[in-house]
DODOSE-475798 format. One line per 3 residues: number of its first residue (from 0); their letters; for each residue y, z, x of C-alpha. Coordinates in steps of 0.25 Angstrom, whole numbers. Layout:
% DODOSE-475798
NUM = A = Y:Z:X | ...
This chain:
% DODOSE-475798
0 = MTK = -367:264:-488 | -354:267:-494 | -346:256:-501
3 = VAL = -332:259:-502 | -319:250:-507 | -307:255:-501
6 = VLK = -294:253:-507 | -281:250:-499 | -268:246:-502
9 = GYP = -268:237:-491 | -276:232:-481 | -274:229:-470
12 = RLS = -262:237:-466 | -257:239:-452 | -250:253:-457
15 = ETF = -265:258:-461 | -272:259:-449 | -278:271:-453
18 = IAQ = -284:265:-465 | -292:255:-458 | -297:263:-447
21 = EIK = -304:272:-460 | -310:259:-463 | -316:255:-452
24 = ALE = -321:269:-449 | -327:270:-462 | -334:257:-460
27 = QRG = -339:261:-447 | -346:273:-455 | -353:263:-465
30 = LQI = -344:264:-476 | -343:248:-483 | -327:247:-487
33 = QLV = -322:236:-496 | -308:237:-494 | -298:234:-506
36 = SLR = -282:231:-503 | -272:232:-514 | -263:222:-505
39 = HPT = -265:212:-495 | -261:214:-481 | -246:213:-478
42 = DSH = -247:215:-461 | -248:204:-452 | -258:210:-441
45 = VHP = -270:219:-445 | -276:230:-434 | -288:228:-426
48 = IHQ = -295:238:-435 | -294:230:-448 | -301:218:-442
51 = EIK = -312:228:-439 | -314:234:-454 | -325:226:-460
54 = APV = -322:229:-474 | -318:217:-485 | -305:218:-492
57 = NYL = -301:215:-506 | -287:213:-509 | -285:216:-524
60 = PEY = -273:209:-530 | -262:215:-525 | -253:211:-537
63 = LHQ = -262:208:-549 | -253:196:-553 | -257:189:-540
66 = EPW = -273:189:-545 | -272:191:-559 | -286:185:-561
69 = RVI = -293:193:-552 | -287:205:-559 | -290:200:-574
72 = KAL = -305:197:-569 | -306:212:-566 | -300:215:-578
75 = VKV = -309:208:-586 | -321:213:-579 | -317:229:-581
78 = IPK = -311:229:-594 | -324:231:-602 | -328:243:-593
81 = STF = -325:257:-598 | -320:261:-584 | -309:251:-585
84 = WRL = -303:259:-599 | -305:271:-592 | -297:265:-580
87 = LAV = -286:260:-589 | -284:274:-595 | -282:280:-582
90 = WWQ = -272:267:-578 | -263:269:-590 | -262:284:-587
93 = DFK = -256:279:-573 | -248:269:-577 | -242:277:-586
96 = RDR = -237:286:-575 | -235:274:-566 | -229:261:-574
99 = TRN = -230:253:-562 | -236:239:-558 | -243:245:-547
102 = RLR = -250:254:-557 | -255:242:-564 | -258:234:-551
105 = RLG = -268:246:-547 | -275:244:-560 | -277:230:-558
108 = QAL = -281:231:-543 | -291:241:-547 | -298:232:-558
111 = VLA = -299:222:-547 | -305:230:-537 | -315:236:-547
114 = VEL = -321:223:-550 | -321:218:-536 | -327:230:-529
117 = PAA = -340:227:-523 | -351:230:-531 | -356:242:-521
120 = TQW = -344:249:-519 | -346:264:-520 | -333:270:-517
123 = LYA = -317:268:-519 | -308:272:-508 | -292:271:-508
126 = HFI = -283:273:-497 | -269:276:-502 | -271:285:-515
129 = HTP = -259:278:-523 | -261:263:-525 | -275:261:-519
132 = GSV = -279:274:-525 | -274:269:-539 | -283:256:-537
135 = TRY = -295:264:-532 | -294:274:-543 | -293:264:-554
138 = TSL = -304:256:-547 | -313:269:-548 | -311:272:-562
141 = LTG = -315:258:-565 | -328:257:-557 | -332:270:-557
144 = LPW = -332:271:-542 | -327:284:-535 | -315:283:-525
147 = SCS = -308:290:-515 | -294:289:-508 | -287:291:-495
150 = AHA = -272:296:-495 | -262:295:-484 | -247:297:-488
153 = KDI = -238:288:-496 | -250:287:-506 | -251:302:-508
156 = WTT = -236:306:-508 | -230:295:-517 | -240:293:-527
159 = PQW = -239:304:-540 | -245:317:-541 | -252:313:-554
162 = ELA = -259:301:-549 | -264:308:-535 | -270:319:-544
165 = EKL = -278:309:-553 | -282:301:-542 | -287:314:-535
168 = NEL = -294:318:-545 | -302:306:-547 | -305:301:-533
171 = TWL = -317:307:-525 | -310:311:-512 | -296:307:-505
174 = ATC = -293:308:-490 | -280:311:-485 | -274:311:-472
177 = TQA = -265:323:-470 | -266:337:-475 | -253:336:-481
180 = NQQ = -258:326:-490 | -271:332:-493 | -264:345:-498
183 = YLQ = -255:338:-507 | -266:330:-514 | -275:341:-515
186 = SLS = -263:349:-523 | -265:337:-532 | -281:336:-533
189 = ATP = -289:343:-543 | -301:344:-531 | -292:346:-519
192 = EKV = -304:344:-511 | -305:330:-514 | -293:328:-504
195 = MLV = -298:328:-489 | -290:327:-476 | -293:315:-468
198 = YHG = -283:310:-456 | -284:297:-454 | -287:298:-438
201 = LDF = -288:287:-428 | -297:279:-421 | -298:281:-407
204 = NRF = -305:270:-404 | -292:262:-407 | -282:272:-403
207 = NAK = -287:276:-389 | -275:278:-381 | -284:277:-369
210 = TPS = -288:264:-369 | -277:254:-376 | -283:243:-368
213 = NIS = -293:241:-379 | -282:239:-389 | -276:225:-386
216 = APS = -263:221:-395 | -266:207:-403 | -259:196:-396
219 = NIS = -251:193:-408 | -243:207:-408 | -244:210:-393
222 = DSV = -231:204:-390 | -225:216:-398 | -228:226:-388
225 = VSV = -222:217:-377 | -209:216:-384 | -207:230:-385
228 = DDK = -211:232:-370 | -200:221:-366 | -190:225:-374
231 = FSN = -188:239:-368 | -197:237:-353 | -184:237:-346
234 = ETN = -177:247:-352 | -175:262:-346 | -164:272:-349
237 = EET = -151:268:-338 | -150:283:-336 | -164:289:-334
240 = NSP = -170:277:-331 | -182:281:-341 | -192:271:-348
243 = VVQ = -191:268:-363 | -200:279:-371 | -207:270:-383
246 = LIS = -206:277:-397 | -215:270:-408 | -217:272:-423
249 = VGR = -228:266:-431 | -227:263:-446 | -221:255:-457
252 = AVA = -206:255:-459 | -206:265:-472 | -196:276:-476
255 = KKG = -207:287:-474 | -209:283:-459 | -195:288:-456
258 = YDV = -191:276:-447 | -177:276:-452 | -176:292:-446
261 = LLQ = -183:288:-434 | -173:276:-430 | -162:286:-432
264 = ALA = -169:297:-423 | -170:286:-412 | -156:284:-414
267 = QLP = -152:297:-411 | -161:298:-398 | -152:301:-386
270 = NEL = -147:289:-378 | -153:292:-364 | -168:292:-371
273 = NWR = -175:278:-368 | -184:274:-380 | -189:264:-389
276 = FVH = -194:263:-402 | -205:254:-407 | -209:255:-422
279 = IGG = -222:247:-428 | -223:245:-441 | -219:236:-452
282 = GPL = -213:241:-467 | -200:238:-477 | -191:247:-470
285 = LAG = -192:240:-455 | -180:230:-457 | -171:243:-461
288 = LKQ = -175:250:-450 | -173:240:-439 | -159:239:-445
291 = QAI = -158:254:-445 | -162:254:-429 | -150:242:-427
294 = RLG = -140:253:-435 | -144:265:-426 | -142:256:-413
297 = IAN = -158:257:-408 | -163:244:-411 | -163:240:-397
300 = QVV = -174:252:-395 | -182:248:-407 | -193:240:-408
303 = WLG = -200:235:-420 | -214:230:-422 | -218:228:-435
306 = AQP = -232:231:-439 | -242:229:-429 | -257:231:-427
309 = QAE = -263:242:-421 | -264:236:-407 | -250:234:-407
312 = VLA = -246:248:-412 | -256:255:-401 | -249:247:-391
315 = QYR = -236:252:-394 | -240:265:-396 | -246:265:-381
318 = QSA = -232:260:-377 | -226:273:-384 | -221:286:-380
321 = IFV = -216:292:-394 | -222:289:-409 | -212:293:-419
324 = LAS = -215:293:-435 | -203:300:-443 | -210:300:-457
327 = KIT = -204:305:-467 | -206:309:-483 | -200:299:-492
330 = EDG = -191:300:-506 | -205:297:-513 | -213:305:-506
333 = DRD = -220:294:-497 | -224:301:-482 | -233:298:-470
336 = GLP = -247:305:-471 | -251:307:-457 | -247:293:-450
339 = NVL = -257:287:-442 | -248:281:-432 | -244:296:-427
342 = MEA = -258:297:-424 | -260:283:-417 | -249:285:-408
345 = QSQ = -254:299:-403 | -267:293:-400 | -259:285:-390
348 = GVA = -251:296:-385 | -239:294:-391 | -231:305:-393
351 = CIA = -227:307:-408 | -215:312:-416 | -218:312:-431
354 = SNI = -211:320:-444 | -218:332:-448 | -221:328:-462
357 = SGI = -234:325:-470 | -246:324:-461 | -240:322:-448
360 = PEL = -240:337:-443 | -256:336:-444 | -255:327:-433
363 = IID = -244:330:-424 | -241:345:-419 | -227:346:-417
366 = EKT = -223:348:-402 | -239:347:-400 | -244:332:-403
369 = GLL = -230:327:-406 | -217:330:-412 | -215:333:-427
372 = VPQ = -200:331:-434 | -195:334:-448 | -194:320:-456
375 = DDV = -181:314:-458 | -175:322:-447 | -168:312:-437
378 = TAL = -164:322:-427 | -177:329:-426 | -184:316:-424
381 = THA = -174:312:-413 | -175:325:-406 | -191:322:-406
384 = IAK = -190:308:-401 | -180:312:-390 | -188:323:-385
387 = LIS = -201:314:-384 | -193:303:-376 | -187:313:-366
390 = DSE = -200:322:-363 | -210:313:-359 | -219:325:-355
393 = FRH = -218:332:-370 | -220:318:-375 | -232:317:-368
396 = QLA = -237:329:-370 | -237:328:-386 | -243:313:-384
399 = AAG = -255:320:-377 | -256:330:-386 | -255:320:-400
402 = QQR = -265:312:-394 | -274:322:-390 | -273:328:-405
405 = VTT = -275:315:-413 | -287:310:-405 | -294:323:-407
408 = EFS = -290:326:-422 | -286:313:-429 | -298:304:-424
411 = LNT = -304:293:-435 | -317:298:-430 | -315:311:-436
414 = TIE = -307:308:-449 | -317:298:-455 | -327:307:-455
417 = RLA = -322:314:-467 | -322:300:-474 | -334:296:-470
420 = QQF = -339:308:-477 | -333:305:-490 | -339:291:-490
423 = GLA = -352:296:-487 | -353:290:-474 | -359:296:-461
426 = SSE = -354:303:-453 | -352:299:-438 | -361:310:-433
429 = QIG = -372:304:-443 | -369:289:-437 | -370:294:-424
432 = VEK = -384:301:-427 | -388:288:-434 | -384:280:-421
435 = RGK = -392:289:-412 | -403:288:-421 | -405:273:-420
């Protein structure tokens, strides 16, 4: 049975449901996992799936000065090893090109991880190729264990090419979640076949639109659903007597999500349209976005729910007609890959509008399973939103087509097969044969 140390930047995180889904699915296939987190959790809630994951978590020193004796103890143990000096030579080359405390911190964390790994560990696996990838790479150099990686979005596009190329040459294989990512990483690798496309996929046992009663919201957050309904339940358009159409977006308030553009587009909607917008997610730009909504005169039509666990997110999807995500590429190159929230919304029969960047067109076929608009184009986004608010028949058509496509082509059961194969795990067919044999 394969035993793997899985390195994460932080665990658990509400914004990384796709990672939790993967961990749970690999555990079910028989992979023995030791989770390794570079940071302690900051979210006040967890998703139900986090409580189902059995893997223990080892939290490395988030900052070396907080646990100096743990770092010193590790250093004393590894100094006599020849692999330490080879690692130090590699690290020094990295440091000369990236003279930051972060680079020193990753070395210290790798030393601690190397000496604290369970004795039977056979493989190192990182989620995100930037900082978790660095800690995993350094640990591999020190221990001699092979390492692999899953790369996603920001970690790819904000990491220098020299660093990506060196990591790609050393790791055994890399999985990434969009064709755009795959092509870029393959162009940097001496062995392009190492880089494979693995969509995240959804677990449709959890995202089952046909049986919403199977998922109940925790009592400590259920009031937020009621508050949204109470605020708008009696509102209708005085001229048309039409009900409020709920729009929703789920994502952290960071620049690449384009929420500033979305608020501008909402402010330009015709007055005769009756809508409300619900946002779920935390993030550093949240306070500024709330102020922007006030300046634009739409604050009374916007509800900010903050970060929420999966049950609450599902409850809001099921009350919504349109999902909007105005993703964009930021000045430093950061961007979305293929946001799982788009798949989640489509699985619940919600019509989607999104930017036509990165891997999003791999999921949404414009005018067939959703609407795509250029990034940073307020006018185009306004027209798309207005079209779906006013044309309920077209909206329902897109929602049904999107739900059909995501459930048939983006299932976790399908995508997890490739990762299971990389770890030498039995396929679902082999597992089925074994169970029938018993």
